[in-house]
Structures are given as structure tokens and as C-alpha cells.
C-alpha positions, 0 to 999 in steps of 0.5 A, a space after each residue: 600626215 595629211 588631214 583631209 576633211 571627209 566633206 572635202 574628200 567627198 566633194 573632190 570625188 564628186 567633181 572627179 566623177 562628174 567631170 571625167 566623161 567630159 574630159 574623155 569626150 574632149 580627148 576623143 574629139 581632139 584625137 578625131 580632129 588630129 586624125 582628120 587633119 593628117 588625112 586631108 590628102 587630095 585623094 581622100 580615103 580610097 579603097 583599091 581592090 
């Protein structure tokens, strides 16, 4: 079917392994940014008890 050269496969896997922490960190930072934008009420975080 698909003839993928082994060297190309190794390079692709190496790029995937090298870039995956940056993708996860970027997604985490975007989530923190979205949560902080939704929680910018005038009162902020209050603990009642």
C-alpha cells in the first residue's frame, strides 16, 4: 500500500515526541487563559463560610 521510508518514519516520530510537550503546555495555558477570562467578576474569588 503506502511505502514509507524508515528514515522518514523515524524523523516524523522524533518530531512528534519533541513537539508534544509544547503542544500540551500551550493547550494548558490556553485553558488557564479561558478560565481566568470567565472568572473576572468584580467580586473575584470569595470563600463564604
